[in-house]
MARKOLLO-280184 format. One line per 10 residues: number of its first residue (from 1); for each residue x, y, z of N, C-alpha, C, O, CB. Coordinates in Angstrom, 1 decimal. Glycine has a CB too. Layout:
<atoms>
NUM = X/Y/Z/X/Y/Z/X/Y/Z/X/Y/Z/X/Y/Z | ...;
</atoms>
This chain:
<atoms>
1 = 84.6/118.7/103.1/84.8/118.2/104.4/83.9/119.0/105.4/83.8/120.2/105.3/86.2/118.2/104.8 | 83.2/118.3/106.3/82.3/119.0/107.2/82.8/118.7/108.6/83.3/117.6/108.9/80.8/118.6/106.9 | 82.6/119.7/109.5/82.8/119.5/110.9/81.6/120.1/111.7/81.3/121.2/111.5/84.0/120.1/111.4 | 81.0/119.3/112.5/79.9/119.8/113.3/80.4/120.8/114.4/81.4/120.5/115.1/79.1/118.7/113.9 | 79.8/121.9/114.5/80.1/122.9/115.5/79.2/122.6/116.8/78.0/122.9/116.8/79.9/124.5/115.0 | 79.8/122.0/117.7/79.1/121.8/119.0/80.0/122.5/120.1/81.0/122.1/120.5/79.1/120.2/119.3 | 79.5/123.6/120.5/80.2/124.3/121.5/81.0/125.5/120.9/80.4/126.4/120.3/81.2/123.3/122.2 | 82.2/125.5/121.1/83.0/126.6/120.5/83.5/126.5/119.1/83.7/125.4/118.6/84.2/126.8/121.3 | 83.6/127.5/118.6/84.0/127.6/117.1/85.5/127.2/117.0/85.9/126.6/116.0/83.8/129.0/116.5 | 86.4/127.6/118.0/87.8/127.3/118.0/88.0/125.8/118.1/88.9/125.3/117.4/88.5/128.0/119.2;
11 = 87.2/125.1/118.8/87.4/123.7/118.9/87.1/123.0/117.5/87.8/122.1/117.0/86.5/123.1/120.0 | 86.0/123.5/116.8/85.7/123.0/115.5/86.7/123.3/114.5/87.0/122.5/113.6/84.3/123.5/115.1 | 87.3/124.5/114.6/88.4/124.8/113.6/89.6/123.9/113.9/90.3/123.5/113.0/88.8/126.3/113.7 | 89.9/123.6/115.2/91.0/122.7/115.5/90.8/121.3/115.0/91.7/120.6/114.5/91.2/122.7/117.0 | 89.5/120.8/115.0/89.2/119.5/114.6/89.3/119.5/113.1/89.8/118.5/112.5/87.8/119.1/115.1 | 88.9/120.6/112.4/89.0/120.6/110.9/90.4/120.6/110.5/90.8/119.9/109.5/88.3/121.9/110.4 | 91.3/121.4/111.2/92.7/121.4/110.8/93.4/120.0/111.0/94.2/119.6/110.3/93.5/122.5/111.6 | 92.9/119.3/112.1/93.5/117.9/112.3/93.1/117.1/111.2/93.9/116.3/110.6/93.1/117.3/113.7 | 91.8/117.1/110.8/91.3/116.2/109.6/92.1/116.6/108.4/92.4/115.7/107.6/89.8/116.4/109.3 | 92.3/117.9/108.1/92.9/118.3/106.9/94.4/117.8/106.9/94.9/117.4/105.8/92.9/119.7/106.7;
21 = 95.0/117.9/108.0/96.4/117.4/108.2/96.5/116.0/107.9/97.4/115.5/107.2/97.0/117.8/109.6 | 95.6/115.2/108.6/95.7/113.8/108.4/95.4/113.3/107.0/95.9/112.2/106.6/94.8/113.1/109.3 | 94.6/114.0/106.2/94.3/113.6/104.8/95.4/114.2/103.9/95.3/113.9/102.7/92.9/114.1/104.4 | 96.3/115.0/104.3/97.3/115.5/103.5/97.0/116.7/102.7/97.7/117.0/101.7/97.7/114.6/102.5 | 96.0/117.4/103.1/95.6/118.7/102.3/96.7/119.7/102.4/97.0/120.3/101.4/94.2/119.2/102.9 | 97.2/120.0/103.6/98.2/121.0/103.7/99.4/120.7/102.9/100.0/121.6/102.2/98.6/121.1/105.1 | 99.8/119.4/102.9/101.0/119.1/102.1/100.8/119.3/100.7/101.7/119.7/99.9/101.5/117.6/102.4 | 99.6/118.9/100.2/99.3/119.1/98.8/99.3/120.5/98.4/99.8/120.9/97.4/97.9/118.4/98.4 | 98.7/121.3/99.3/98.6/122.8/98.9/100.0/123.4/98.8/100.3/124.1/97.9/97.9/123.7/100.1 | 100.9/123.0/99.7/102.4/123.5/99.7/103.0/122.9/98.4/103.7/123.7/97.7/103.2/123.0/101.0;
31 = 102.7/121.7/98.0/103.4/121.3/96.8/102.8/122.0/95.6/103.6/122.2/94.7/103.3/119.8/96.6 | 101.6/122.3/95.6/101.0/122.9/94.4/101.2/124.4/94.3/100.8/125.0/93.3/99.5/122.6/94.3 | 101.8/125.0/95.3/102.0/126.4/95.3/103.1/126.8/94.4/103.3/128.0/94.1/102.3/126.8/96.7 | 103.9/125.8/93.9/105.0/126.2/93.0/105.1/125.0/91.9/104.7/123.9/92.2/106.4/126.4/93.7 | 105.7/125.3/90.8/105.9/124.3/89.8/107.0/123.4/90.1/108.1/123.8/90.5/106.1/124.9/88.5 | 106.7/122.1/89.9/107.7/121.1/90.2/108.0/120.3/88.9/107.1/119.7/88.4/107.2/120.2/91.4 | 109.3/120.3/88.5/109.6/119.6/87.3/109.3/118.1/87.4/109.4/117.5/88.5/111.0/119.8/87.0 | 108.8/117.5/86.3/108.6/116.0/86.4/109.7/115.2/87.0/109.4/114.2/87.7/108.3/115.6/85.1 | 110.9/115.5/86.6/112.0/114.7/87.2/112.1/114.8/88.7/112.4/113.9/89.5/113.3/115.2/86.5 | 111.9/116.1/89.1/111.9/116.3/90.6/110.8/115.7/91.3/110.9/115.2/92.4/111.9/117.8/90.9;
41 = 109.6/115.7/90.7/108.5/115.1/91.2/108.6/113.5/91.4/108.3/113.0/92.4/107.3/115.4/90.3 | 109.2/112.8/90.3/109.5/111.5/90.4/110.5/111.1/91.6/110.3/110.1/92.3/110.0/111.0/89.1 | 111.5/112.0/91.7/112.5/111.8/92.7/111.9/111.9/94.1/112.1/111.1/95.0/113.6/112.7/92.5 | 111.0/112.9/94.3/110.4/113.1/95.5/109.5/112.0/95.9/109.6/111.5/97.1/109.5/114.3/95.5 | 108.7/111.5/95.0/107.8/110.4/95.2/108.6/109.1/95.6/108.2/108.3/96.5/106.9/110.1/93.9 | 109.8/108.9/94.9/110.5/107.7/95.2/111.1/107.8/96.6/111.1/106.7/97.3/111.6/107.6/94.2 | 111.6/109.0/97.0/112.1/109.1/98.3/111.0/109.0/99.4/111.3/108.4/100.5/112.8/110.5/98.5 | 109.8/109.5/99.1/108.7/109.3/100.1/108.4/107.9/100.2/108.1/107.4/101.4/107.6/110.2/99.6 | 108.3/107.2/99.2/108.0/105.7/99.2/109.1/104.9/100.0/108.7/104.1/100.9/108.0/105.1/97.7 | 110.3/105.3/99.8/111.4/104.6/100.5/111.3/104.9/102.0/111.5/104.0/102.8/112.7/105.1/100.0;
51 = 110.9/106.2/102.4/110.8/106.5/103.7/109.6/105.8/104.4/109.7/105.4/105.5/110.5/108.0/103.9 | 108.5/105.6/103.6/107.3/104.9/104.1/107.7/103.4/104.4/107.3/102.8/105.4/106.2/104.9/103.1 | 108.6/102.8/103.4/109.0/101.4/103.6/109.8/101.2/104.8/109.5/100.3/105.6/109.8/100.9/102.4 | 110.7/102.1/105.0/111.6/102.0/106.2/110.8/102.1/107.5/111.0/101.4/108.4/112.8/103.1/106.2 | 109.9/103.1/107.5/109.1/103.3/108.7/108.2/102.0/109.0/108.1/101.6/110.1/108.2/104.5/108.5 | 107.7/101.4/107.9/106.9/100.2/108.0/107.8/99.0/108.6/107.3/98.2/109.4/106.2/99.8/106.6 | 109.0/99.0/108.1/109.9/97.9/108.5/110.2/98.1/110.0/110.3/97.1/110.8/111.2/98.0/107.7 | 110.4/99.3/110.5/110.7/99.6/111.9/109.5/99.2/112.7/109.6/98.6/113.8/111.1/101.2/112.1 | 108.3/99.5/112.2/107.1/99.2/113.0/107.0/97.7/113.1/106.6/97.1/114.2/105.8/99.8/112.4 | 107.2/96.9/112.0/107.1/95.5/112.0/108.1/94.9/112.9/107.8/93.9/113.6/107.3/95.0/110.7;
61 = 109.4/95.4/113.0/110.4/94.8/113.9/110.0/95.1/115.3/110.2/94.2/116.2/111.8/95.4/113.6 | 109.4/96.2/115.6/109.1/96.6/116.9/107.9/95.6/117.4/107.9/95.2/118.6/108.6/98.2/116.9 | 107.0/95.3/116.5/105.8/94.5/117.0/106.2/93.0/117.2/105.6/92.3/117.9/104.7/94.6/115.9 | 107.3/92.6/116.6/107.8/91.2/116.8/108.4/91.0/118.1/108.3/89.9/118.7/108.8/90.8/115.8 | 109.0/92.1/118.7/109.7/91.9/119.9/108.8/92.1/121.1/109.3/92.0/122.2/110.8/92.9/120.0;
</atoms>
């Protein structure tokens, strides 16, 4: 991942962090920092998918009104 440094370095770091967060790099680093049993991993993925479905349904209902 590349970020062009135009002006201040602090601003470029802020942009890089925002890009990494949006792509899920920090979340993946956190998950890989410890071993997760396969059963726990399946449960987490199932819960994340359910959360995404609920969020999508809320957005769809809001856009209809």
